[in-house]
N, CA, C and O of each residue as an XYZ file, in Angstrom:
908
protein
N      49.761     82.656    149.493
C      49.382     81.260    149.615
C      48.458     80.862    148.468
O      47.711     81.680    147.931
N      48.532     79.575    148.109
C      47.524     79.006    147.213
C      46.959     77.786    147.924
O      47.706     76.895    148.328
N      45.654     77.746    148.073
C      45.007     76.662    148.810
C      44.070     75.913    147.870
O      43.267     76.522    147.164
N      44.181     74.600    147.868
C      43.286     73.739    147.102
C      42.695     72.730    148.077
O      43.432     72.005    148.745
N      41.371     72.681    148.160
C      40.710     71.776    149.088
C      39.730     70.885    148.339
O      39.114     71.303    147.359
N      39.595     69.642    148.818
C      38.658     68.670    148.242
C      37.830     68.101    149.380
O      38.367     67.666    150.398
N      36.528     68.107    149.198
C      35.619     67.630    150.233
C      34.844     66.408    149.736
O      34.678     66.222    148.530
N      34.377     65.587    150.660
C      33.510     64.464    150.266
C      32.242     64.988    149.597
O      31.828     66.100    149.922
N      31.608     64.271    148.696
C      31.962     62.889    148.319
C      33.067     62.777    147.283
O      33.500     61.673    146.951
N      33.537     63.938    146.758
C      34.628     63.873    145.774
C      35.870     63.288    146.419
O      36.518     62.423    145.830
N      36.214     63.741    147.615
C      37.359     63.187    148.349
C      36.886     61.934    149.070
O      36.255     62.020    150.124
N      37.187     60.780    148.509
C      36.624     59.508    148.984
C      37.035     59.200    150.414
O      36.229     58.698    151.198
N      38.294     59.499    150.762
C      38.805     59.145    152.086
C      38.683     60.270    153.109
O      39.271     60.197    154.189
N      37.929     61.298    152.775
C      37.763     62.412    153.705
C      38.363     63.687    153.158
O      39.046     63.654    152.134
N      38.124     64.815    153.814
C      38.622     66.107    153.338
C      40.133     66.111    153.155
O      40.868     65.511    153.939
N      40.588     66.800    152.102
C      42.025     66.931    151.830
C      42.315     68.370    151.445
O      41.505     69.037    150.801
N      43.495     68.835    151.855
C      43.862     70.219    151.565
C      45.344     70.295    151.230
O      46.172     69.620    151.842
N      45.661     71.128    150.246
C      47.053     71.396    149.894
C      47.279     72.903    149.992
O      46.537     73.688    149.401
N      48.307     73.300    150.741
C      48.654     74.710    150.887
C      50.040     74.934    150.298
O      51.013     74.315    150.729
N      50.125     75.815    149.318
C      51.420     76.160    148.715
C      51.763     77.596    149.090
O      50.989     78.523    148.848
N      52.924     77.755    149.679
C      53.351     79.087    150.121
C      54.427     79.601    149.181
O      55.457     78.952    148.995
N      54.195     80.745    148.597
C      55.151     81.337    147.680
C      56.089     82.277    148.428
O      55.809     82.698    149.550
N      57.195     82.591    147.790
C      58.182     83.477    148.409
C      57.538     84.809    148.762
O      56.737     85.352    148.002
N      57.906     85.325    149.933
C      57.305     86.569    150.415
C      57.894     87.793    149.736
O      57.335     88.885    149.837
N      59.010     87.628    149.049
C      59.645     88.765    148.389
C      60.323     88.295    147.114
O      60.424     87.095    146.855
N      60.781     89.243    146.329
C      61.490     88.935    145.087
C      62.980     88.777    145.399
O      63.608     89.671    145.967
N      63.530     87.625    145.016
C      64.952     87.385    145.239
C      65.768     88.022    144.113
O      65.415     87.923    142.938
N      66.847     88.667    144.492
C      67.764     89.213    143.509
C      68.557     88.081    142.871
O      68.779     87.042    143.494
N      68.981     88.283    141.637
C      69.726     87.237    140.928
C      71.018     86.911    141.666
O      71.484     85.772    141.623
N      71.598     87.896    142.342
C      72.820     87.650    143.118
C      72.552     86.680    144.266
O      73.415     85.872    144.609
N      71.364     86.755    144.858
C      71.002     85.830    145.933
C      70.845     84.414    145.384
O      71.255     83.446    146.025
N      70.261     84.297    144.216
C      70.138     82.990    143.581
C      71.517     82.377    143.335
O      71.728     81.191    143.585
N      72.447     83.187    142.845
C      73.804     82.688    142.588
C      74.474     82.248    143.891
O      75.092     81.185    143.947
N      74.352     83.060    144.924
C      75.003     82.757    146.207
C      74.449     81.487    146.829
O      75.180     80.756    147.498
N      73.168     81.214    146.618
C      72.550     80.019    147.202
C      72.720     78.785    146.318
O      72.352     77.682    146.723
N      73.269     78.958    145.122
C      73.495     77.827    144.230
C      72.306     77.437    143.386
O      72.356     76.423    142.689
N      71.234     78.214    143.427
C      70.061     77.896    142.608
C      70.380     78.082    141.128
O      69.884     77.335    140.284
N      71.203     79.073    140.816
C      71.584     79.323    139.427
C      73.076     79.627    139.382
O      73.606     80.306    140.261
N      73.743     79.126    138.365
C      75.169     79.390    138.216
C      75.382     80.801    137.693
O      74.470     81.407    137.130
N      76.572     81.312    137.878
C      76.877     82.650    137.365
C      76.756     82.690    135.848
O      76.344     83.703    135.283
N      77.112     81.588    135.186
C      76.991     81.522    133.725
C      75.533     81.655    133.299
O      75.216     82.438    132.404
N      74.644     80.892    133.936
C      73.236     80.944    133.570
C      72.609     82.281    133.972
O      71.731     82.790    133.275
N      73.055     82.846    135.088
C      72.548     84.155    135.507
C      72.919     85.219    134.483
O      72.112     86.094    134.171
N      74.133     85.145    133.964
C      74.551     86.104    132.948
C      73.752     85.907    131.663
O      73.389     86.878    131.000
N      73.481     84.656    131.314
C      72.655     84.389    130.133
C      71.271     85.001    130.297
O      70.756     85.629    129.372
N      70.664     84.821    131.472
C      69.339     85.387    131.720
C      69.378     86.903    131.609
O      68.487     87.512    131.018
N      70.400     87.504    132.173
C      70.562     88.960    132.079
C      70.677     89.399    130.625
O      70.042     90.370    130.214
N      71.492     88.681    129.842
C      71.704     89.041    128.438
C      70.434     88.864    127.617
O      70.131     89.682    126.748
N      69.690     87.790    127.895
C      68.442     87.528    127.174
C      67.442     88.654    127.410
O      66.799     89.131    126.475
N      67.316     89.075    128.668
C      66.383     90.154    129.007
C      66.835     91.468    128.386
O      66.015     92.221    127.861
N      68.129     91.747    128.441
C      68.651     92.996    127.873
C      68.466     93.049    126.367
O      68.184     94.111    125.812
N      68.624     91.901    125.698
C      68.489     91.838    124.246
C      67.032     91.727    123.798
O      66.753     91.685    122.600
N      66.099     91.678    124.760
C      64.666     91.570    124.482
C      64.370     90.356    123.609
O      63.711     90.450    122.574
N      64.877     89.219    124.060
C      64.578     87.947    123.407
C      63.491     87.229    124.204
O      63.415     87.353    125.426
N      62.654     86.480    123.494
C      61.544     85.780    124.131
C      62.051     84.530    124.850
O      62.900     83.805    124.331
N      61.523     84.288    126.048
C      62.012     83.120    126.787
C      60.892     82.467    127.584
O      59.883     83.089    127.915
N      61.110     81.176    127.882
C      60.220     80.394    128.726
C      60.981     79.955    129.966
O      62.158     79.603    129.890
N      60.308     79.978    131.099
C      60.837     79.359    132.312
C      60.085     78.049    132.485
O      58.859     78.027    132.592
N      60.838     76.964    132.511
C      60.287     75.610    132.406
C      60.532     74.854    133.708
O      61.567     75.038    134.349
N      59.592     74.012    134.098
C      59.791     73.176    135.273
C      58.526     72.443    135.637
O      57.470     72.664    135.044
N      58.637     71.566    136.618
C      57.484     70.833    137.110
C      56.750     71.618    138.172
O      57.129     72.741    138.505
N      55.689     71.015    138.707
C      54.919     71.650    139.767
C      55.787     71.838    141.008
O      56.458     70.903    141.447
N      55.776     73.048    141.574
C      56.532     73.322    142.788
C      58.026     73.434    142.599
O      58.781     73.402    143.571
N      58.464     73.567    141.350
C      59.905     73.620    141.086
C      60.502     75.006    141.317
O      61.720     75.144    141.430
N      59.657     76.027    141.389
C      60.154     77.383    141.595
C      60.074     78.262    140.367
O      60.773     79.271    140.284
N      59.228     77.896    139.401
C      59.110     78.677    138.167
C      58.661     80.109    138.446
O      59.224     81.065    137.912
N      57.635     80.240    139.293
C      57.090     81.571    139.571
C      58.117     82.447    140.281
O      58.261     83.627    139.961
N      58.827     81.869    141.242
C      59.838     82.635    141.975
C      60.957     83.089    141.045
O      61.440     84.217    141.147
N      61.367     82.198    140.131
C      62.399     82.572    139.164
C      61.876     83.630    138.197
O      62.618     84.534    137.812
N      60.614     83.526    137.803
C      60.045     84.542    136.924
C      60.012     85.897    137.622
O      60.263     86.922    136.990
N      59.704     85.913    138.926
C      59.745     87.164    139.680
C      61.124     87.816    139.575
O      61.241     89.023    139.362
N      62.152     87.001    139.726
C      63.515     87.524    139.631
C      63.786     88.054    138.231
O      64.371     89.124    138.069
N      63.360     87.303    137.218
C      63.561     87.747    135.834
C      62.850     89.070    135.577
O      63.412     89.957    134.935
N      61.626     89.213    136.067
C      60.879     90.448    135.857
C      61.548     91.628    136.548
O      61.480     92.757    136.062
N      62.193     91.369    137.683
C      62.877     92.460    138.384
C      64.098     92.949    137.622
O      64.613     94.028    137.914
N      64.572     92.171    136.644
C      65.745     92.534    135.862
C      65.382     93.338    134.619
O      66.269     93.850    133.936
N      64.090     93.456    134.317
C      63.637     94.235    133.171
C      63.749     95.719    133.508
O      63.382     96.124    134.611
N      64.250     96.541    132.582
C      64.344     97.987    132.853
C      63.028     98.557    133.360
O      61.960     98.225    132.846
N      63.110     99.413    134.366
C      61.932     99.912    135.056
C      61.018    100.761    134.175
O      59.831    100.901    134.470
N      61.563    101.329    133.095
C      60.740    102.193    132.252
C      59.953    101.424    131.189
O      59.204    102.031    130.424
N      60.110    100.108    131.128
C      59.393     99.315    130.130
C      58.010     98.929    130.652
O      57.865     98.436    131.770
N      57.019     99.160    129.833
C      55.630     98.865    130.206
C      55.362     97.372    130.041
O      55.606     96.812    128.972
N      54.861     96.727    131.093
C      54.581     95.294    131.076
C      53.081     95.056    131.147
O      52.348     95.788    131.812
N      52.643     94.018    130.448
C      51.263     93.544    130.587
C      51.366     92.109    131.078
O      51.875     91.238    130.374
N      50.878     91.867    132.295
C      51.059     90.574    132.961
C      49.706     89.891    133.115
O      48.745     90.489    133.598
N      49.646     88.628    132.698
C      48.397     87.868    132.698
C      48.579     86.629    133.572
O      49.520     85.858    133.387
N      47.663     86.448    134.527
C      47.700     85.279    135.396
C      46.293     84.724    135.568
O      45.309     85.455    135.459
N      46.209     83.428    135.836
C      44.921     82.842    136.215
C      44.742     82.919    137.729
O      43.623     83.076    138.216
N      45.843     82.808    138.473
C      45.865     83.045    139.917
C      47.008     84.004    140.184
O      48.143     83.735    139.791
N      46.732     85.118    140.845
C      47.757     86.138    141.050
C      48.864     85.635    141.977
O      48.625     85.354    143.152
N      50.083     85.526    141.430
C      51.242     85.056    142.189
C      52.486     85.911    141.942
O      53.333     86.033    142.826
N      52.603     86.497    140.766
C      53.810     87.244    140.431
C      53.875     88.550    141.225
O      52.863     89.199    141.486
N      55.105     88.906    141.596
C      55.345     90.151    142.329
C      56.137     91.086    141.416
O      57.249     90.762    140.998
N      55.559     92.237    141.113
C      56.146     93.142    140.132
C      56.810     94.324    140.818
O      56.206     95.008    141.644
N      58.069     94.548    140.456
C      58.825     95.660    141.031
C      58.584     96.957    140.266
O      58.619     98.039    140.852
N      58.342     96.855    138.965
C      58.164     98.045    138.136
C      56.769     98.647    138.333
O      55.784     97.919    138.461
N      56.696     99.970    138.354
C      55.409    100.643    138.509
C      54.597    100.629    137.217
O      53.367    100.621    137.250
N      55.290    100.626    136.083
C      54.622    100.755    134.789
C      54.178     99.384    134.288
O      54.831     98.777    133.440
N      53.057     98.908    134.826
C      52.565     97.603    134.407
C      51.048     97.541    134.540
O      50.431     98.298    135.289
N      50.477     96.614    133.788
C      49.067     96.267    133.916
C      49.022     94.800    134.307
O      49.671     93.963    133.680
N      48.261     94.495    135.334
C      48.149     93.117    135.822
C      46.702     92.666    135.692
O      45.789     93.304    136.217
N      46.507     91.557    134.986
C      45.162     91.010    134.780
C      45.099     89.616    135.390
O      45.917     88.755    135.068
N      44.131     89.395    136.268
C      43.854     88.068    136.796
C      42.589     87.556    136.110
O      41.501     88.100    136.301
N      42.744     86.528    135.327
C      41.638     86.043    134.494
C      40.541     85.408    135.338
O      40.805     84.790    136.370
N      39.322     85.571    134.883
C      38.157     84.983    135.530
C      37.203     84.552    134.429
O      36.457     85.363    133.881
N      37.237     83.273    134.116
C      36.442     82.784    132.989
C      34.943     82.927    133.266
O      34.155     83.066    132.331
N      34.544     82.893    134.542
C      33.123     83.072    134.864
C      32.650     84.472    134.496
O      31.464     84.686    134.248
N      33.588     85.435    134.461
C      33.265     86.809    134.082
C      33.606     87.087    132.612
O      33.544     88.228    132.154
N      33.960     86.044    131.897
C      34.246     86.195    130.478
C      35.662     86.631    130.150
O      35.970     86.907    128.991
N      36.529     86.698    131.153
C      37.919     87.108    130.917
C      38.788     85.857    130.898
O      39.303     85.427    131.929
N      38.939     85.291    129.728
C      39.786     84.121    129.565
C      41.226     84.558    129.302
O      41.456     85.708    128.927
N      42.201     83.664    129.491
C      43.574     84.020    129.144
C      43.719     84.454    127.688
O      44.500     85.358    127.392
N      42.989     83.834    126.787
C      43.064     84.215    125.375
C      42.580     85.652    125.176
O      43.205     86.433    124.458
N      41.477     85.985    125.811
C      40.959     87.347    125.682
C      41.931     88.350    126.305
O      42.107     89.453    125.788
N      42.562     87.963    127.418
C      43.502     88.860    128.085
C      44.704     89.154    127.197
O      45.176     90.290    127.154
N      45.207     88.136    126.482
C      46.342     88.358    125.586
C      45.946     89.302    124.468
O      46.721     90.184    124.096
N      44.759     89.131    123.933
C      44.310     90.029    122.858
C      44.150     91.450    123.375
O      44.452     92.409    122.665
N      43.682     91.587    124.595
C      43.571     92.921    125.209
C      44.946     93.534    125.379
O      45.134     94.729    125.154
N      45.907     92.712    125.778
C      47.271     93.203    125.984
C      47.826     93.851    124.724
O      48.521     94.864    124.802
N      47.528     93.280    123.572
C      48.064     93.789    122.320
C      47.527     95.185    121.997
O      48.097     95.891    121.165
N      46.425     95.587    122.657
C      45.843     96.911    122.417
C      46.301     97.938    123.444
O      45.917     99.106    123.376
N      47.124     97.501    124.400
C      47.524     98.391    125.499
C      48.969     98.860    125.390
O      49.518     99.400    126.350
N      49.579     98.661    124.249
C      50.919     99.159    123.945
C      51.983     98.777    124.972
O      52.790     99.624    125.355
N      52.006     97.503    125.435
C      53.093     97.122    126.340
C      54.368     96.828    125.562
O      54.316     96.523    124.370
N      55.508     96.918    126.233
C      56.765     96.497    125.627
C      56.869     94.975    125.617
O      57.343     94.378    124.651
N      56.421     94.363    126.700
C      56.502     92.909    126.829
C      55.186     92.379    127.391
O      54.519     93.048    128.181
N      54.822     91.163    126.970
C      53.638     90.486    127.480
C      54.098     89.257    128.257
O      54.797     88.397    127.720
N      53.703     89.183    129.515
C      54.122     88.107    130.400
C      52.898     87.275    130.770
O      51.884     87.821    131.204
N      52.987     85.965    130.601
C      51.909     85.070    131.012
C      52.425     84.212    132.161
O      53.445     83.535    132.038
N      51.699     84.250    133.288
C      52.153     83.529    134.464
C      52.351     82.055    134.214
O      53.290     81.454    134.736
N      51.471     81.458    133.414
C      51.649     80.053    133.046
C      50.858     79.757    131.783
O      49.663     80.043    131.704
N      51.537     79.178    130.790
C      50.861     78.699    129.586
C      50.296     77.319    129.887
O      51.037     76.389    130.206
N      48.978     77.196    129.783
C      48.373     75.901    130.097
C      47.234     75.543    129.153
O      46.550     74.538    129.352
N      47.026     76.371    128.114
C      45.922     76.110    127.215
C      46.085     76.854    125.904
O      47.205     77.209    125.536
N      44.995     77.097    125.190
C      45.068     77.710    123.852
C      45.592     79.138    123.850
O      45.917     79.671    122.788
N      45.683     79.777    125.036
C      46.259     81.130    125.066
C      47.712     81.130    124.608
O      48.260     82.181    124.273
N      48.337     79.956    124.592
C      49.713     79.856    124.099
C      49.812     80.349    122.659
O      50.815     80.949    122.274
N      48.773     80.095    121.863
C      48.774     80.551    120.463
C      48.782     82.072    120.403
O      49.539     82.660    119.631
N      47.953     82.705    121.206
C      47.854     84.168    121.184
C      49.124     84.800    121.752
O      49.594     85.820    121.247
N      49.685     84.182    122.820
C      50.930     84.714    123.380
C      52.053     84.661    122.351
O      52.810     85.621    122.202
N      52.163     83.535    121.639
C      53.207     83.429    120.622
C      52.992     84.434    119.507
O      53.949     85.035    119.018
N      51.751     84.621    119.104
C      51.445     85.589    118.050
C      51.835     86.996    118.500
O      52.384     87.771    117.716
N      51.552     87.325    119.760
C      51.896     88.650    120.278
C      53.407     88.818    120.403
O      53.952     89.863    120.046
N      54.081     87.788    120.912
C      55.532     87.877    121.113
C      56.269     88.025    119.787
O      57.362     88.588    119.729
N      55.656     87.513    118.729
C      56.308     87.509    117.419
C      55.895     88.692    116.551
O      56.354     88.820    115.416
N      55.026     89.563    117.081
C      54.532     90.673    116.260
C      54.571     91.981    117.047
O      53.541     92.621    117.261
N      55.763     92.364    117.470
C      55.915     93.677    118.071
C      56.100     93.713    119.568
O      56.125     94.796    120.153
N      56.233     92.553    120.218
C      56.439     92.535    121.667
C      57.628     91.647    122.026
O      57.477     90.711    122.811
N      58.805     91.923    121.468
C      59.979     91.099    121.782
C      60.339     91.214    123.257
O      60.112     92.244    123.893
N      60.901     90.140    123.782
C      61.246     90.121    125.192
C      60.120     89.603    126.063
O      60.192     89.688    127.289
N      59.072     89.062    125.438
C      57.959     88.507    126.198
C      58.375     87.177    126.832
O      59.352     86.558    126.411
N      57.622     86.746    127.847
C      58.025     85.559    128.591
C      56.808     84.869    129.179
O      55.729     85.454    129.279
N      57.002     83.612    129.566
C      55.947     82.829    130.207
C      56.593     81.658    130.922
O      57.753     81.329    130.673
N      55.836     81.030    131.814
C      56.275     79.770    132.388
C      55.464     78.654    131.750
O      54.370     78.880    131.231
N      56.017     77.443    131.795
C      55.346     76.290    131.200
C      55.801     75.031    131.921
O      56.958     74.923    132.325
N      54.893     74.085    132.080
C      55.226     72.812    132.716
C      55.891     71.876    131.713
O      55.352     71.638    130.632
N      57.054     71.349    132.066
C      57.734     70.323    131.277
C      58.878     69.781    132.123
O      59.283     70.400    133.108
N      59.397     68.615    131.729
C      60.408     67.931    132.531
C      61.840     68.166    132.068
O      62.766     67.540    132.583
N      62.030     69.048    131.118
C      63.367     69.488    130.717
C      63.195     70.728    129.860
O      62.083     71.066    129.452
N      64.297     71.399    129.593
C      64.221     72.600    128.757
C      63.692     72.251    127.370
O      62.800     72.921    126.851
N      64.248     71.201    126.777
C      63.861     70.854    125.413
C      62.442     70.291    125.324
O      61.770     70.457    124.307
N      61.986     69.620    126.396
C      60.637     69.057    126.382
C      59.559     70.131    126.478
O      58.372     69.839    126.334
N      59.974     71.373    126.720
C      59.006     72.463    126.690
C      58.435     72.639    125.282
O      57.316     73.127    125.123
N      59.197     72.244    124.266
C      58.737     72.467    122.884
C      57.570     71.556    122.509
O      56.560     72.066    122.025
N      57.649     70.226    122.707
C      56.451     69.423    122.421
C      55.273     69.771    123.318
O      54.120     69.662    122.900
N      55.552     70.187    124.540
C      54.465     70.640    125.423
C      53.788     71.873    124.824
O      52.561     71.971    124.821
N      54.592     72.814    124.315
C      54.037     74.005    123.691
C      53.265     73.646    122.430
O      52.224     74.244    122.158
N      53.750     72.693    121.665
C      53.040     72.236    120.474
C      51.630     71.767    120.838
O      50.658     72.109    120.165
N      51.534     70.977    121.915
C      50.223     70.469    122.331
C      49.279     71.604    122.717
O      48.089     71.559    122.406
N      49.806     72.612    123.387
C      48.967     73.740    123.780
C      48.492     74.518    122.553
O      47.350     74.976    122.511
N      49.365     74.669    121.556
C      48.976     75.383    120.340
C      47.861     74.649    119.600
O      46.966     75.277    119.035
N      47.918     73.322    119.606
C      46.882     72.542    118.930
C      45.523     72.720    119.607
O      44.485     72.582    118.958
N      45.522     73.027    120.914
C      44.259     73.247    121.628
C      43.505     74.464    121.095
O      42.290     74.570    121.262
N      44.235     75.388    120.448
C      43.594     76.607    119.948
C      42.693     76.334    118.754
O      41.830     77.152    118.432
N      42.882     75.186    118.086
C      42.033     74.813    116.942
C      41.934     75.921    115.900
O      40.847     76.266    115.437
N      43.092     76.469    115.542
C      43.116     77.555    114.565
C      43.202     77.060    113.125
O      43.209     77.859    112.189
N      43.267     75.757    112.952
C      43.332     75.205    111.610
C      44.695     75.312    110.960
O      44.827     75.112    109.753
N      45.716     75.627    111.756
C      47.069     75.732    111.217
C      47.703     74.344    111.219
O      47.690     73.678    112.254
N      48.258     73.884    110.095
C      48.901     72.571    110.067
C      50.037     72.462    111.079
O      50.601     73.461    111.526
N      50.353     71.215    111.423
C      51.317     70.944    112.493
C      52.691     71.532    112.192
O      53.300     72.154    113.062
N      53.181     71.345    110.978
C      54.533     71.801    110.672
C      54.658     73.326    110.724
O      55.632     73.824    111.289
N      53.715     74.088    110.161
C      53.802     75.542    110.339
C      53.742     75.984    111.803
O      54.345     76.993    112.168
N      53.015     75.234    112.647
C      53.012     75.559    114.072
C      54.405     75.401    114.666
O      54.862     76.241    115.441
N      55.072     74.319    114.294
C      56.429     74.097    114.800
C      57.376     75.179    114.267
O      58.267     75.632    114.985
N      57.185     75.584    113.028
C      58.010     76.652    112.472
C      57.766     77.967    113.223
O      58.696     78.741    113.449
N      56.518     78.208    113.605
C      56.201     79.426    114.359
C      56.874     79.419    115.726
O      57.348     80.454    116.194
N      56.917     78.250    116.367
C      57.633     78.131    117.640
C      59.103     78.479    117.436
O      59.700     79.210    118.227
N      59.678     77.937    116.350
C      61.087     78.195    116.066
C      61.387     79.660    115.798
O      62.500     80.124    116.047
N      60.407     80.386    115.295
C      60.592     81.807    115.008
C      60.363     82.689    116.234
O      60.806     83.837    116.263
N      59.672     82.159    117.246
C      59.228     82.991    118.363
C      60.015     82.748    119.646
O      60.555     83.685    120.235
N      60.081     81.494    120.076
C      60.761     81.176    121.339
C      62.264     81.098    121.084
O      62.712     80.405    120.171
N      63.029     81.808    121.892
C      64.481     81.836    121.684
C      65.283     81.192    122.808
O      66.401     80.725    122.586
N      64.717     81.164    124.013
C      65.443     80.591    125.145
C      64.481     79.848    126.064
O      63.307     80.198    126.184
N      65.018     78.803    126.714
C      64.272     78.048    127.719
C      65.178     77.793    128.916
O      66.251     77.203    128.789
N      64.728     78.246    130.076
C      65.469     78.064    131.326
C      64.717     77.032    132.163
O      63.570     77.256    132.548
N      65.364     75.908    132.443
C      64.708     74.817    133.168
C      65.163     74.796    134.612
O      66.356     74.695    134.897
N      64.196     74.893    135.532
C      64.482     74.809    136.963
C      63.842     73.535    137.503
O      62.669     73.264    137.246
N      64.613     72.760    138.247
C      64.102     71.508    138.768
C      64.200     71.476    140.284
O      64.992     72.198    140.889
N      63.384     70.631    140.877
C      63.355     70.469    142.328
C      63.787     69.058    142.676
O      63.273     68.084    142.126
N      64.730     68.959    143.587
C      65.190     67.675    144.095
C      65.091     67.736    145.614
O      65.992     68.238    146.285
N      63.977     67.217    146.153
C      63.730     67.368    147.575
C      63.448     68.824    147.905
O      62.533     69.432    147.349
N      64.239     69.376    148.811
C      64.074     70.787    149.177
C      64.960     71.696    148.346
O      64.939     72.915    148.518
N      65.738     71.110    147.444
C      66.703     71.879    146.652
C      66.144     72.201    145.278
O      65.552     71.343    144.624
N      66.333     73.437    144.843
C      65.938     73.852    143.502
C      67.167     74.352    142.760
O      68.056     74.970    143.347
N      67.203     74.074    141.459
C      68.389     74.459    140.689
C      68.018     74.652    139.224
O      67.276     73.856    138.648
N      68.543     75.723    138.629
C      68.426     75.911    137.184
C      69.499     75.019    136.551
O      70.684     75.354    136.550
N      69.059     73.882    136.017
C      70.006     72.855    135.596
C      70.214     72.788    134.087
O      71.176     72.177    133.621
N      69.317     73.411    133.316
C      69.457     73.373    131.862
C      69.036     74.718    131.271
O      68.062     75.331    131.708
N      69.778     75.148    130.287
C      69.391     76.319    129.489
C      69.574     75.949    128.028
O      70.656     75.527    127.620
N      68.526     76.104    127.244
C      68.579     75.782    125.822
C      68.256     77.016    124.995
O      67.390     77.815    125.350
N      68.965     77.152    123.893
C      68.740     78.245    122.948
C      68.154     77.672    121.675
O      68.665     76.691    121.134
N      67.083     78.282    121.198
C      66.391     77.806    120.001
C      66.659     78.776    118.858
O      66.348     79.964    118.948
N      67.244     78.249    117.773
C      67.593     79.078    116.614
C      66.555     79.005    115.504
O      66.582     79.813    114.576
N      65.647     78.051    115.592
C      64.644     77.933    114.547
C      64.222     76.497    114.351
O      64.582     75.608    115.122
N      63.447     76.290    113.299
C      62.940     74.960    112.958
C      63.388     74.615    111.549
O      63.191     75.398    110.620
N      63.988     73.452    111.390
C      64.498     73.012    110.097
C      63.457     72.137    109.408
O      63.259     70.979    109.774
N      62.804     72.704    108.417
C      61.750     71.956    107.727
C      62.290     70.711    107.020
O      61.601     69.695    106.923
N      63.505     70.799    106.538
C      64.073     69.669    105.792
C      64.216     68.426    106.661
O      63.969     67.310    106.202
N      64.612     68.617    107.899
C      64.831     67.482    108.800
C      63.671     67.260    109.764
O      63.554     66.194    110.367
N      62.815     68.267    109.907
C      61.716     68.158    110.860
C      62.161     68.283    112.307
O      61.487     67.798    113.216
N      63.310     68.942    112.521
C      63.854     69.079    113.871
C      64.050     70.554    114.222
O      64.233     71.401    113.348
N      64.007     70.831    115.510
C      64.352     72.165    115.994
C      65.872     72.308    116.011
O      66.599     71.351    116.278
N      66.331     73.508    115.725
C      67.770     73.824    115.793
C      68.052     74.333    117.197
O      67.803     75.498    117.505
N      68.574     73.451    118.050
C      68.752     73.735    119.457
C      70.219     73.702    119.853
O      71.016     72.952    119.289
N      70.555     74.520    120.826
C      71.880     74.468    121.446
C      71.702     74.476    122.950
O      71.071     75.377    123.502
N      72.261     73.469    123.619
C      72.206     73.386    125.077
C      73.441     74.041    125.662
O      74.562     73.703    125.283
N      73.248     74.973    126.580
C      74.370     75.708    127.171
C      74.792     75.038    128.483
O      75.723     75.501    129.141
């Protein structure tokens, strides 16, 4: 469960509480296909992306099922691969024994950025971030592009392709002094796939998958293919 509560005087109209219940277990990709959440074509793409150790993002809005889909993706990673998983709130369920799980606590000095840098010293095969929401996106991209292929993260956006400008904004938060165009080129070199899951009422569905081949400096556009 994740519980968020607001009390007066902040909550003007009285106490308010939101309870989010996550899946109690990891769903197999075959179960997702049978329930219609993901098509067999997209399931095969996800399998191929993980097998080829390509970097990917799981994209969606709040409550769309990003974490649950990431759990399924992580269960498809070979069991002998060492994972370093970073979360701000522990939600991911890991099937593999060979992993390090860090729950960040900024009050204790463990920020997501520091956790990513620590991950690079722990010799993982892949670095997984539960959700990119700030300047740690810069460090995750740097790690994914320098010896940790097959890394993954979730990110909030309203389509597969809109994950890219969202990621651009997060990279700018890092204030690394890198010009805008080289940042976009770095995205084009690092992120290879985006799987978008959307929620329509009680129904969730992986409705878009985009492949990123790079960034074209001449046109100022990403080289994208929608599957």
